[in-house]
C-alpha positions as CSV (number, residue, x, y, z in Angstrom):
1,M,0.0,0.0,0.0
2,T,1.5,3.2,-1.0
3,F,1.0,6.5,0.6
4,V,2.2,10.2,-1.0
5,V,2.5,12.2,1.9
6,K,3.4,15.8,1.5
7,L,5.6,17.5,4.2
8,F,3.9,20.7,5.3
9,P,5.4,23.9,7.2
10,A,4.8,22.7,10.6
11,N,5.0,19.7,12.9
12,Y,1.9,18.0,13.2
13,V,0.0,14.5,13.3
14,W,-1.2,13.1,9.9
15,T,-4.3,11.3,10.5
16,A,-6.6,9.3,8.5
17,K,-9.4,6.8,9.6
18,T,-9.3,4.4,6.7
19,C,-6.8,2.7,4.9
20,P,-7.5,3.8,1.1
21,E,-5.2,2.4,-1.6
22,S,-3.7,5.6,-2.1
23,V,-3.7,8.9,-0.2
24,E,-2.7,12.1,-1.7
25,G,-1.8,15.0,1.1
26,S,-4.4,17.6,-0.7
27,P,-7.1,19.7,0.4
28,D,-9.8,17.1,-0.6
29,F,-8.6,14.4,1.4
30,A,-7.7,16.5,4.4
31,R,-11.2,17.6,4.2
32,K,-12.6,14.2,4.0
33,S,-10.6,13.5,7.6
34,G,-12.1,15.9,9.3
35,D,-9.4,18.2,9.9
36,A,-9.8,21.9,9.0
37,A,-6.3,22.9,10.4
38,T,-5.0,20.1,8.4
39,A,-6.9,21.2,5.1
40,S,-5.3,24.7,5.7
41,L,-1.8,23.5,5.7
42,C,-2.4,21.7,2.4
43,A,-3.9,24.4,0.6
44,A,-0.7,26.5,1.7
45,F,1.8,23.8,0.6
46,D,2.4,25.3,-3.0
47,S,3.6,28.6,-1.7
48,V,6.4,26.9,0.1
49,P,8.8,26.5,-2.8
50,D,11.7,24.7,-0.4
51,M,9.5,21.9,0.5
52,F,9.1,18.5,-1.4
53,C,7.3,15.4,-1.3
54,L,8.2,12.0,0.7
55,H,7.2,8.9,-1.1
56,T,7.1,6.0,1.0
57,T,5.4,2.6,1.4
58,L,3.7,1.5,4.6
59,E,2.6,-1.8,5.1
60,S,-0.9,-2.7,5.5
61,T,-0.6,-4.0,8.9
62,R,0.2,-0.3,9.8
63,C,-3.1,0.4,9.1
64,R,-4.7,-2.1,11.4
65,G,-8.0,-1.6,9.5
66,K,-10.0,1.3,10.4
67,T,-8.0,2.7,12.8
68,L,-6.3,5.9,13.4
69,I,-2.7,6.5,11.3
70,N,-0.4,8.7,12.8
71,Y,2.4,10.5,10.7
72,K,4.8,13.4,12.2
73,P,6.6,15.1,9.1
74,Q,10.4,14.5,9.1
75,I,11.0,17.6,7.7
76,A,9.9,21.3,8.5
77,S,11.5,23.6,6.1
78,K,14.7,24.3,3.9
79,V,16.2,20.8,3.9
80,H,18.1,19.5,0.7
81,T,17.5,16.1,-0.8
82,N,21.1,16.0,-1.9
83,M,23.2,16.9,1.7
84,G,26.2,14.9,0.8
85,N,28.0,12.2,2.6
86,P,27.6,12.2,6.7
87,L,30.7,10.6,7.3
88,L,32.1,13.5,5.9
89,F,30.3,15.7,8.2
90,A,31.5,13.8,11.1
91,G,35.1,14.2,10.0
92,I,34.6,17.9,9.6
93,S,33.6,17.8,13.1
94,L,36.2,15.6,14.5
95,I,38.6,17.7,13.0
96,L,37.3,21.1,14.4
97,T,37.1,19.0,18.1
98,L,41.0,18.4,17.8
99,V,42.0,21.9,16.7
100,L,39.7,23.6,19.2
101,G,40.4,21.4,22.0
102,I,43.3,23.2,23.3
103,P,41.8,26.6,23.1
104,A,39.0,25.3,24.8
105,A,40.7,24.0,27.7
106,R,42.4,27.5,28.1
107,L,39.4,29.5,28.0
108,A,37.9,26.9,30.8
109,Q,41.0,27.7,32.7
110,R,41.2,31.3,32.4
111,L,37.5,31.4,33.5
112,G,38.2,29.3,36.8
113,I,35.9,26.8,35.1
114,M,37.8,24.0,37.1
115,D,37.2,20.7,38.9
116,V,39.9,20.7,42.0
117,P,40.7,17.3,43.8
118,G,39.1,16.7,47.0
119,S,36.5,19.3,46.3
120,A,33.9,16.3,46.8
121,P,34.9,12.5,48.1
122,H,34.6,11.1,44.7
123,K,36.7,13.5,43.2
124,Q,40.3,11.8,43.6
125,H,42.3,12.9,40.7
126,A,45.8,14.1,40.9
127,R,45.4,18.0,39.9
128,P,43.1,20.8,38.8
129,T,41.7,19.8,35.5
130,P,39.6,22.3,33.1
131,L,35.7,21.4,33.0
132,A,36.3,22.4,29.0
133,G,34.0,19.5,27.4
134,G,30.9,21.4,26.9
135,I,32.7,24.7,25.7
136,L,34.3,22.4,22.8
137,L,31.0,20.6,22.4
138,T,29.1,23.8,21.9
139,A,31.4,25.5,20.1
140,V,31.9,22.9,17.4
141,L,28.3,22.7,17.2
142,L,27.9,26.3,16.7
143,V,30.2,26.4,13.9
144,L,28.4,23.5,12.1
145,I,25.2,25.0,12.5
146,V,26.6,28.4,10.9
147,A,28.3,26.6,8.2
148,F,25.6,24.0,6.9
149,R,22.7,26.0,8.1
150,G,21.1,25.4,4.5
151,S,21.3,21.5,5.7
152,I,19.6,21.6,9.0
153,N,15.8,21.5,9.5
154,T,13.4,23.7,11.9
155,D,13.5,20.4,14.0
156,M,17.5,20.5,14.2
157,L,17.4,24.1,15.1
158,A,15.2,23.7,17.9
159,V,17.3,20.7,19.3
160,S,20.4,22.8,19.1
161,L,18.5,25.7,21.1
162,G,17.7,23.6,23.5
163,A,20.9,22.0,23.9
164,F,22.4,25.2,24.1
165,I,20.3,26.1,26.9
166,V,21.3,23.0,28.9
167,F,24.9,23.7,28.4
168,L,24.6,27.5,29.8
169,F,22.7,25.8,33.2
170,G,25.8,23.1,32.9
171,I,28.7,25.7,32.7
172,W,27.0,27.5,35.4
173,D,27.1,24.7,37.8
174,D,30.6,23.6,36.6
175,H,31.7,27.2,37.7
176,T,29.6,27.8,40.7
177,G,28.0,25.1,41.6
178,L,24.2,24.4,41.6
179,S,21.3,22.7,43.6
180,A,18.9,20.3,41.7
181,G,16.4,23.0,41.6
182,P,18.2,25.4,39.0
183,K,19.6,22.3,37.2
184,L,16.1,21.0,36.5
185,A,14.7,24.1,35.7
186,G,17.3,24.7,33.0
187,Q,16.5,21.3,31.5
188,L,12.6,21.9,31.5
189,I,13.2,25.3,29.6
190,A,15.1,23.4,27.0
191,S,12.5,20.7,26.8
192,A,9.7,23.5,26.6
193,I,11.3,24.7,23.5
194,L,11.4,21.2,21.7
195,L,7.6,20.7,22.8
196,G,7.0,24.5,21.1
197,F,8.8,23.2,17.8
198,G,6.7,20.1,18.0
199,V,9.6,17.6,18.9
200,Q,7.9,15.5,21.5
201,V,7.0,11.8,21.9
202,R,4.0,10.4,20.0
203,F,3.9,7.3,21.2
204,V,0.3,6.8,22.6
205,S,-1.1,8.7,20.0
206,V,0.4,6.2,17.5
207,L,-0.2,3.1,19.0
208,L,-3.9,3.6,20.4
209,D,-7.3,4.4,18.8
210,P,-8.9,7.7,19.9
211,G,-11.9,5.2,20.4
212,V,-9.5,4.1,23.3
213,I,-8.2,6.9,24.8
214,H,-9.2,10.6,24.3
215,P,-6.7,12.9,22.2
216,L,-6.5,15.4,24.9
217,L,-5.3,12.7,27.6
218,A,-3.1,11.0,24.8
219,Q,-1.5,14.4,24.2
220,T,-0.5,15.0,28.1
221,L,0.9,11.3,28.0
222,N,2.9,12.3,25.2
223,I,4.3,15.5,26.9
224,T,5.0,13.7,30.1
225,L,6.9,11.2,28.2
226,T,8.5,13.8,26.3
227,L,9.7,15.7,29.6
228,F,10.5,12.2,31.5
229,W,12.7,11.1,28.5
230,L,14.7,14.4,27.8
231,I,15.2,15.0,31.5
232,G,15.8,11.6,32.5
233,I,18.3,10.9,29.9
234,T,20.1,14.5,30.6
235,N,20.7,13.1,33.8
236,A,21.8,9.9,33.0
237,M,24.4,10.6,30.9
238,N,25.8,13.1,33.6
239,L,25.6,10.5,36.5
240,I,27.4,8.0,34.4
241,D,30.4,10.2,33.9
242,S,32.7,8.8,36.7
243,M,35.5,8.2,34.8
244,D,37.5,9.6,31.9
245,G,36.2,8.9,28.3
246,I,33.3,6.8,29.5
247,V,30.6,9.4,28.7
248,A,32.6,10.5,25.5
249,G,32.5,6.6,24.5
250,L,28.9,6.0,25.0
251,G,28.0,9.1,22.7
252,L,30.0,8.0,19.9
253,I,28.4,4.4,20.1
254,A,25.1,5.7,20.3
255,S,25.7,8.4,17.8
256,A,26.9,6.0,15.3
257,F,24.0,3.8,15.9
258,F,21.7,6.6,15.6
259,L,23.4,7.7,12.4
260,G,22.8,4.1,11.1
261,A,19.5,4.2,12.0
262,A,18.3,7.5,10.9
263,S,19.9,6.7,7.2
264,L,18.2,3.4,6.8
265,A,15.0,5.6,7.8
266,S,15.7,8.1,5.1
267,Q,16.1,11.0,7.8
268,P,19.2,13.0,6.4
269,A,18.9,16.1,8.5
270,L,18.8,13.6,11.8
271,A,21.7,11.5,10.1
272,F,23.9,14.6,9.8
273,V,23.6,15.8,13.1
274,A,23.9,12.6,14.5
275,A,27.4,12.3,12.3
276,G,28.3,15.9,13.8
277,L,27.8,14.6,17.1
278,L,29.5,11.3,16.2
279,G,32.7,13.4,15.5
280,I,32.4,15.3,18.2
281,C,32.4,12.8,20.3
282,I,35.7,10.9,19.1
283,G,37.2,14.2,19.6
284,L,36.2,14.3,23.1
285,Y,37.1,11.0,23.9
286,F,40.7,12.0,22.6
287,W,40.9,14.8,24.8
288,N,39.5,13.5,27.9
289,A,40.7,9.5,27.7
290,V,43.7,9.5,25.6
291,A,45.3,13.2,26.3
292,V,43.6,13.7,29.4
293,R,43.5,17.2,28.7
294,F,40.2,18.0,30.2
295,F,37.2,16.7,31.8
296,L,33.8,16.9,29.8
297,G,31.9,18.3,33.2
298,D,28.0,18.9,33.3
299,S,28.0,21.1,30.7
300,G,29.6,18.5,28.4
301,A,27.8,15.4,29.7
302,Q,24.5,16.8,30.1
303,T,24.5,18.4,26.5
304,I,25.5,15.1,25.0
305,G,22.3,13.4,27.0
306,F,20.2,16.1,25.8
307,L,21.1,15.7,22.2
308,L,20.8,11.8,22.3
309,A,17.5,12.0,23.9
310,S,16.3,14.6,21.0
311,F,17.3,12.1,18.5
312,G,15.5,9.6,20.4
313,I,12.3,11.8,20.2
314,L,12.9,12.2,16.2
315,Y,14.2,9.0,15.4
316,N,10.7,8.2,13.1
317,P,11.5,5.3,10.7
318,L,7.9,5.5,8.3
319,N,9.4,2.2,6.3
320,R,9.2,0.4,9.7
321,N,6.5,-0.9,12.1
322,P,5.6,1.8,14.6
323,E,4.5,-0.8,16.7
324,S,8.0,-2.0,17.7
325,S,10.4,0.7,16.0
326,W,10.0,2.7,19.4
327,I,12.2,0.2,20.9
328,V,15.3,1.2,19.3
329,P,16.2,4.9,21.3
330,I,15.6,3.3,24.4
331,M,18.1,0.2,23.6
332,L,20.4,2.6,22.1
333,L,20.7,4.6,25.4
334,S,19.8,1.7,27.7
335,V,23.5,1.4,29.0
336,P,23.0,4.9,31.0
337,I,19.3,4.1,32.0
338,F,20.9,0.7,33.5
339,D,23.7,2.6,35.7
340,T,21.3,5.5,37.0
341,T,18.8,2.6,37.9
342,L,21.6,0.6,39.7
343,V,23.0,3.8,41.2
344,V,19.6,4.8,42.6
345,L,18.2,1.5,43.9
346,S,21.8,0.8,45.4
347,R,21.7,4.4,47.6
348,L,18.2,3.8,48.5
349,R,18.9,0.4,49.7
350,R,21.9,1.6,51.9
351,K,19.7,4.7,52.9
352,Q,22.2,7.3,51.1
353,P,21.5,10.7,49.3
354,I,20.7,9.7,46.0
355,G,21.8,13.2,44.2
356,T,25.4,13.0,45.9
357,G,28.3,11.9,43.9
358,R,29.9,8.6,44.8
359,R,31.8,5.5,43.5
360,D,28.8,3.2,43.1
361,H,28.3,3.3,39.5
362,T,28.5,0.3,36.9
363,F,32.3,1.2,36.3
364,H,33.1,1.1,40.1
365,R,31.6,-2.1,40.6
366,F,33.3,-3.6,37.8
367,I,36.8,-2.5,39.4
368,M,35.7,-4.1,42.8
369,L,35.1,-7.5,41.1
370,G,39.0,-7.6,39.7
371,I,38.7,-5.6,36.5
372,K,41.3,-3.3,35.9
373,P,39.8,0.4,35.2
374,R,40.6,0.8,31.7
375,Y,39.1,-2.3,31.2
376,A,35.9,-1.7,33.1
377,V,35.2,1.4,30.9
378,F,35.9,-0.6,28.0
379,A,33.3,-3.2,29.3
380,V,30.7,-0.2,29.7
381,H,31.3,0.2,26.3
382,L,30.7,-3.1,25.0
383,M,27.4,-3.3,26.7
384,A,26.7,-0.2,24.7
385,V,28.0,-1.8,21.4
386,V,26.2,-5.1,22.0
387,I,22.9,-3.9,22.8
388,G,23.0,-1.6,20.1
389,G,23.9,-4.1,17.5
390,L,20.6,-5.9,19.2
391,A,18.5,-3.1,18.7
392,F,19.6,-2.7,14.9
393,F,18.8,-6.2,14.6
394,T,15.0,-5.8,15.9
395,L,14.2,-3.4,12.8
396,Y,14.7,-6.5,10.4
397,L,11.8,-8.3,12.4
398,D,8.2,-8.5,13.0
399,P,6.8,-6.5,16.0
400,S,6.0,-9.4,18.1
401,S,9.7,-10.8,17.5
402,A,11.1,-7.7,18.1
403,L,9.1,-6.7,21.3
404,T,9.9,-10.5,22.5
405,I,13.5,-9.7,22.2
406,F,13.2,-6.4,24.0
407,L,11.2,-7.9,26.8
408,A,14.0,-10.6,27.2
409,A,16.8,-7.8,27.0
410,I,15.0,-6.1,29.9
411,L,14.7,-9.2,31.9
412,A,18.4,-9.8,31.5
413,G,19.1,-6.2,32.6
414,V,17.0,-6.6,35.6
415,G,18.7,-9.7,36.7
416,F,22.1,-8.4,36.1
417,L,21.1,-5.2,37.8
418,L,19.9,-7.0,41.0
419,W,22.9,-9.2,41.0
420,L,25.3,-6.1,40.5
421,Q,23.6,-4.2,42.9
422,R,24.4,-6.1,45.9
423,K,28.2,-6.0,45.1
424,P,30.7,-3.6,46.9
425,S,31.3,-0.1,45.5
426,L,34.7,1.5,45.8
427,D,32.9,3.5,48.9
428,D,32.3,0.6,50.6
429,K,36.1,-0.3,50.8
């Protein structure tokens, strides 16, 4: 069954209550669907010269008879169909990150944005170290956005603006230290920007018919899930930042998988931004884990987390089953989710404050099991690669098989978590 869908200059859900053999995105069809707002957008389409039609094939199982079809346009405005090779984009971002690494570290040092040994019980590095990861990440992103602004769509600009807000609050925290309240406020502002541009989870609306759940309730649940996902992943990536290279490595692994997934889904803008973050994370890994010139800081780790969470929302493969494709972003970011769950349960069990910095993460427990630190970091990254590969594999399965693998992975993760959280951490020595 072939659908010819036009992309409109706004983010909204395309709806149809039947599954005809061919649907043309036109005012006539919009009126038949009973959506006057959609009809207005359809009528305005021809006045937007930089838009184009997306031709895609949807399997009949996606229609599920006379049920609601939900479709979020992938591209909002000014997107070129020929954007070149995203790997070239990754190479450019890598070069920029390597070139600007030393200046970013010097700027952080001049501004007094330093991580001082002994300032907290878990800070046991040898000398004061610049917290320059966020500065470098944001600087490279700004250069890329300005240089390639013609290849970045409205959704990606919204994500970049939200990431910049997260960076500002993160660098404030790196410099002076913030309580949980202001940090949460910054993340809520960043998330609100995405919601304002229509970048949000649509899980509930996609999977449930309007006869099952009221559209207003569905949208409320979608917004709640959006906030939970964005803020949760942002903080999870910050929380797991307990060793040089661990967040940069997780960022490059997740970005690489998002690049591949977006390419398969014909989402060029998402593929290019994921490629950009991939190159940046490789550069950050070099400066943070190999050369050891600076730390990522809250500004770096949180910004990476926010970007990856946003990629998960924007990933929308029209050529895959919506009943199961939603599991891919969750699996790609499952390692920081696992680590955060481990830390929270462990601290609750030991009656310790959840928000304090401690040496009780997955990495630290691997060390207590006798694994050397460098191999413990490798083990965390290997977990991300294996689960990411499993997520990719589910894209080629029918929904029931994909969901079975997802459930099996969750059960295995829960078992491993319950076993690992009973093992001693470095703070228990």
